[in-house]
FIDRENVEX-260445 format. One line per 4 residues: number of its first residue (from 1); their letters; for each residue x, y, z of C-alpha. Coordinates in steps of 0.001 Angstrom, whole numbers. Example, Ala and Ser with C-alpha at 12.3 -4.5 7.8 and 13.67 -1.06 7.14 Angstrom:
<atoms>
1	AS	12300,-4500,7800 ~ 13670,-1060,7140
</atoms>
This chain:
<atoms>
1	XXXX	-86921,126377,-28167 ~ -84822,126471,-25053 ~ -85930,122956,-24123 ~ -85053,121744,-27600
5	XXXX	-81488,123162,-27292 ~ -81104,121567,-23876 ~ -82348,118234,-25222 ~ -79940,118382,-28192
9	XXXX	-77013,119260,-25948 ~ -77853,116377,-23648 ~ -78075,113955,-26555 ~ -74702,115159,-27894
13	XXXX	-73119,114639,-24471 ~ -74588,111130,-24234 ~ -73283,110330,-27740 ~ -69772,111455,-26804
17	XXXX	-69880,109423,-23610 ~ -70986,106356,-25561 ~ -68110,106871,-28015 ~ -65675,107158,-25110
21	XXXX	-67056,103966,-23528 ~ -66707,102206,-26891 ~ -63079,103304,-27224 ~ -62304,102204,-23653
25	XXXX	-63835,98781,-24310 ~ -61615,98365,-27399 ~ -58508,99431,-25452 ~ -59279,97012,-22626
29	XXXX	-59856,94203,-25149 ~ -56548,94918,-26959 ~ -54439,95464,-23833 ~ -53428,91778,-23335
33	XXXX	-52357,91530,-27007 ~ -50260,94702,-26726 ~ -48532,93511,-23547 ~ -47662,90152,-25120
37	XXXX	-46208,91707,-28291 ~ -44309,94772,-27079 ~ -41045,93644,-28721 ~ -42604,93074,-32126
41	XXXX	-44459,96405,-31967 ~ -41227,98191,-31013 ~ -39380,96674,-33983 ~ -42213,97720,-36311
45	XXXX	-41831,101370,-35314 ~ -38018,101412,-35471 ~ -36455,103910,-37844 ~ -35881,102650,-41391
49	XXXX	-32256,103740,-41013 ~ -31618,100991,-38441 ~ -29832,98129,-40219 ~ -31613,94780,-40087
53	XXXX	-29423,91669,-40016 ~ -30992,88262,-40551 ~ -30063,85572,-38041 ~ -28369,83554,-40749
57	XXXX	-26277,86412,-42170 ~ -22615,85464,-41637 ~ -21442,88692,-40033 ~ -20371,89795,-36611
61	XXXX	-19637,93442,-35892 ~ -16832,94004,-33420 ~ -15934,97433,-32060 ~ -13717,96679,-29055
65	XXXX	-10817,98593,-30615 ~ -12972,101364,-31980 ~ -12817,99999,-35522 ~ -15781,98125,-36911
69	XXXX	-14853,94798,-38512 ~ -17120,92220,-40056 ~ -16578,88515,-39537 ~ -18337,85223,-40052
73	XXXX	-20613,83873,-37350 ~ -22073,80354,-37321 ~ -25771,79819,-38091 ~ -28271,79120,-35326
77	XXXX	-29168,75543,-34429 ~ -32798,76686,-34446 ~ -32669,76652,-38256 ~ -32386,72870,-38316
81	XXXX	-35853,71362,-38777 ~ -34716,67817,-39573 ~ -34482,66094,-36171 ~ -32103,63380,-37433
85	XXXX	-29733,66048,-38757 ~ -30042,67962,-35490 ~ -28991,64854,-33554 ~ -25925,64461,-35786
89	XXXX	-24999,68128,-35444 ~ -25295,68064,-31644 ~ -23288,64848,-31385 ~ -20687,66288,-33769
93	XXXX	-20391,69366,-31583 ~ -19916,67171,-28504 ~ -17230,65168,-30295 ~ -15327,68331,-31246
97	XXXX	-15566,69833,-27751 ~ -15050,66613,-25751 ~ -13201,64277,-28108 ~ -11363,62511,-25287
101	XXXX	-14611,61661,-23495 ~ -15677,59569,-26482 ~ -12469,58623,-28304 ~ -9555,59249,-25938
105	XXXX	-7577,56693,-23901 ~ -10569,56415,-21552 ~ -13184,57033,-24236 ~ -16653,55534,-23863
109	XXXX	-16922,54778,-27613 ~ -13384,53801,-28588 ~ -9763,54516,-27724 ~ -8223,56253,-30727
113	XXXX	-6467,59457,-29601 ~ -3940,60998,-27217 ~ -6619,62433,-24913 ~ -6779,65923,-26369
117	XXXX	-9952,67479,-27751 ~ -10419,68840,-31258 ~ -11274,72231,-29792 ~ -7847,72460,-28179
121	XXXX	-6780,73587,-31655 ~ -10160,74632,-33104 ~ -11270,76930,-30308 ~ -14824,77292,-29023
125	XXXX	-16033,74242,-30889 ~ -14483,75506,-34118 ~ -16297,78857,-34079 ~ -13804,81402,-32679
129	XXXX	-12706,84162,-35046 ~ -9062,83535,-36019 ~ -9132,80605,-33602 ~ -8687,78000,-36347
133	XXXX	-12453,77872,-36895 ~ -14389,75713,-39360 ~ -16186,78565,-41147 ~ -14576,77965,-44551
137	XXXX	-14392,74162,-44571 ~ -17759,73394,-46168 ~ -17297,76075,-48836 ~ -13800,74944,-49887
141	XXXX	-13835,71135,-49602 ~ -13265,68886,-51413 ~ -10081,70574,-52623 ~ -6575,69858,-53843
145	XXXX	-3968,69971,-51088 ~ -276,70172,-51804 ~ 643,68158,-48704 ~ -953,64993,-50055
149	XXXX	-910,65989,-53727 ~ -4517,64803,-53981 ~ -8046,66139,-53877 ~ -9168,65718,-50270
153	XXXX	-12610,65334,-48718 ~ -13689,66687,-45343 ~ -13403,63126,-44024 ~ -9748,62980,-45091
157	XXXX	-9072,66344,-43459 ~ -10721,65213,-40209 ~ -8624,62050,-40131 ~ -5477,64078,-40764
161	XXXX	-6223,65810,-37456 ~ -6902,62499,-35730 ~ -3595,61052,-36920 ~ -1475,64171,-36411
165	XXXX	-2870,66669,-33899 ~ -4487,63904,-31823 ~ -1605,61522,-32595 ~ -4090,58693,-32995
169	XXXX	-5892,56424,-35393 ~ -8370,57443,-38112 ~ -12141,57180,-37849 ~ -14004,55012,-40332
173	XXXX	-15742,57201,-42896 ~ -19112,55500,-42364 ~ -18944,55578,-38544 ~ -21506,57561,-36597
177	XXXX	-18715,59685,-35153 ~ -17305,60672,-38553 ~ -20757,61366,-39977 ~ -21595,63519,-36969
181	XXXX	-18367,65530,-37100 ~ -18741,66143,-40834 ~ -22408,67125,-40461 ~ -21492,69580,-37694
185	XXXX	-18667,71132,-39738 ~ -20871,71387,-42825 ~ -23622,73027,-40784 ~ -21235,75622,-39362
189	XXXX	-20264,76680,-42870 ~ -23733,76411,-44388 ~ -24108,80198,-44557 ~ -21043,80592,-46786
193	XXXX	-21585,80037,-50550 ~ -19533,77342,-52263 ~ -16115,78716,-53053 ~ -16694,81671,-50744
197	XXXX	-14496,82902,-47920 ~ -15533,83041,-44285 ~ -14014,86235,-42927 ~ -11986,85469,-39823
201	XXXX	-11386,81813,-40639 ~ -8012,80174,-40225 ~ -5304,82153,-38423 ~ -4603,85873,-38511
205	XXXX	-1505,87147,-40305 ~ 1558,87976,-38236 ~ 4573,89865,-39520 ~ 7859,87968,-39770
209	XXXX	10720,88763,-37435 ~ 13929,90049,-39024 ~ 15765,87413,-36994 ~ 15188,83762,-36242
213	XXXX	12677,82966,-33517 ~ 14618,81976,-30408 ~ 13692,79034,-28132 ~ 16161,80268,-25497
217	XXXX	14346,83615,-25250 ~ 11048,81768,-25393 ~ 11663,79556,-22338 ~ 11407,82249,-19610
221	XXXX	8478,83824,-21453 ~ 6745,80453,-21465 ~ 7392,80026,-17743 ~ 5955,83461,-17011
225	XXXX	2949,83458,-19318 ~ 2025,79845,-20131 ~ 3239,77422,-17470 ~ 472,78201,-14975
229	XXXX	-1954,76391,-17297 ~ 190,74092,-19458 ~ 2740,73336,-16679 ~ 6494,73828,-16725
233	XXXX	6945,70338,-18146 ~ 4510,71110,-20973 ~ 2289,68166,-20065 ~ -874,70216,-19499
237	XXXX	-3514,70058,-16776 ~ -6034,67230,-16605 ~ -9573,67510,-15319 ~ -10131,65806,-11939
241	XXXX	-11759,62813,-13696 ~ -8563,62200,-15661 ~ -10504,61858,-18931 ~ -9999,65283,-20523
245	XXXX	-7503,68121,-20240 ~ -8465,71528,-18901 ~ -5324,72786,-20634 ~ -3697,70490,-23207
249	XXXX	-96,69289,-23278 ~ 2157,71228,-25661 ~ 4910,68633,-25843 ~ 5599,65156,-24517
253	XXXX	3878,61832,-25063 ~ 310,63147,-25179 ~ 940,66191,-27355 ~ 407,66657,-31093
257	XXXX	3042,64950,-33203 ~ 5556,66544,-35564 ~ 3306,65985,-38565 ~ 640,68361,-37230
261	XXXX	6,71817,-38622 ~ 849,73506,-35313 ~ 4344,72032,-35440 ~ 5026,74614,-38142
265	XXXX	6285,77799,-36497 ~ 4243,80316,-38511 ~ 1057,78469,-37567 ~ 1967,78173,-33894
269	XXXX	3066,81810,-33621 ~ -155,83117,-35195 ~ -2243,80838,-33007 ~ -419,81897,-29839
273	XXXX	-354,85616,-30684 ~ -4091,85999,-31203 ~ -5491,83368,-28843 ~ -3154,83036,-25879
277	XXXX	-3047,83320,-22938 ~ -6456,81681,-22895 ~ -9270,84214,-23111 ~ -7671,86902,-25292
281	XXXX	-9089,87788,-28698 ~ -7468,88646,-32012 ~ -8306,92342,-31651 ~ -6962,92573,-28098
285	XXXX	-3878,90328,-27873 ~ -1659,90465,-24809 ~ 1616,89163,-26255 ~ 3980,91201,-28405
289	XXXX	4922,89812,-31816 ~ 8402,88858,-30596 ~ 6996,87134,-27518 ~ 4617,85082,-29652
293	XXXX	7399,83985,-32022 ~ 9867,83104,-29267 ~ 7348,81261,-27079 ~ 6249,79275,-30141
297	XXXX	9870,78477,-31019 ~ 10384,77121,-27516 ~ 7257,74957,-27728 ~ 8179,73365,-31058
301	XXXX	11770,72834,-29919 ~ 10575,70408,-27259 ~ 10272,66616,-27737 ~ 7037,65099,-29005
305	XXXX	5843,62015,-30920 ~ 7209,61567,-34425 ~ 4998,60677,-37379 ~ 6541,59079,-40418
309	XXXX	5107,60868,-43480 ~ 6988,59631,-46570 ~ 4176,60575,-48958 ~ 3777,64184,-47770
313	XXXX	4633,66965,-50231 ~ 5177,64927,-53404 ~ 6131,68224,-55052 ~ 8774,69584,-52672
317	XXXX	8631,73009,-54306 ~ 5200,73431,-52712 ~ 6354,72842,-49158 ~ 5517,75767,-46849
321	XXXX	8474,78000,-46061 ~ 8409,76860,-42424 ~ 8180,73122,-43074 ~ 10829,71774,-40691
325	XXXX	11914,68704,-42657 ~ 13861,68517,-45930 ~ 14504,67955,-48708 ~ 13717,71373,-50170
329	XXXX	13717,72976,-53585 ~ 15937,75758,-52197 ~ 19337,76254,-50548 ~ 18149,77084,-47025
333	XXXX	18820,74806,-44045 ~ 16279,72819,-42034 ~ 17054,75051,-39056 ~ 16181,78207,-40985
337	XXXX	13017,76592,-42347 ~ 12040,75666,-38791 ~ 12868,78894,-36913 ~ 13424,81545,-39574
341	XXXX	14207,84201,-40529 ~ 11636,83572,-43239 ~ 11730,86669,-45451 ~ 14620,85424,-47617
345	XXXX	12917,82042,-48117 ~ 9663,83723,-49093 ~ 11458,85978,-51568 ~ 13192,82952,-53110
349	XXX	9864,81361,-54004 ~ 8503,84599,-55438 ~ 11024,84441,-58285
</atoms>
């Protein structure tokens, strides 16, 4: 009986050892798989309370000021499976970021512009929040625009920039360059539904001053805060190759002309407030409101190319309150329309 108990105990021990060996073999076999997939396994065991955001969801959570805000972000290039479309998108991005390289005075494709790049106005390739980005273009165009009094396509809007901000000549609609720019812009806004709004697009609101913006006050501010990049003469800083600008001219021969959107003070002041000096963000600006208005007034007071625009604003009652050229559907002077104060003009058009 004693031998039988000993034999049974021995068999049970052997069985347990075999089970342990079996388990160890399985662990050794699975170890390479586990090591190669640690990230995926970690995500699987994350708490259900952790929010999951798809790569294409147009949000960006910012907390630098302690307040969470949600803004549009562009989709990933990895989503593009059509190689021909990918080529157009990449070339379009290059054209926006390095316009002068291809289409400036020393351009390797054509010579159409003043040597500035599209992203001098549309920051970070048209993707910066409140940096004049392209997030809402695809969802809102074609659309009626009061400036032309017509329904405009993206191509028309692009050529407006070429003829005004770049003080140049328009692209042909069927050119590779136009098709690439349009494809890039459409891709950036592809995660916004038609008619939808891309949060953080355009320029951020800035309260009006109770006085007119003052170019005289703006000049020393410009010298102190802007001239190190854009130069005291406003002519900008060129790259060593002389093809592109590191920092674009703000007035003078190679600047945007007086038909451009940034020649309007409310646009320039909002752009400067939330994007300048270079490197600041909308939630951490470095300029006060008054500094932004006065610096902007100084910039637009300086000489620049003139564009004749006799067909702009066919309905003068729809001119923006800061449009610097008459005639107007109100009693206010060109000077007040150009520099403010703007509150009285705005109230007039509310009636």
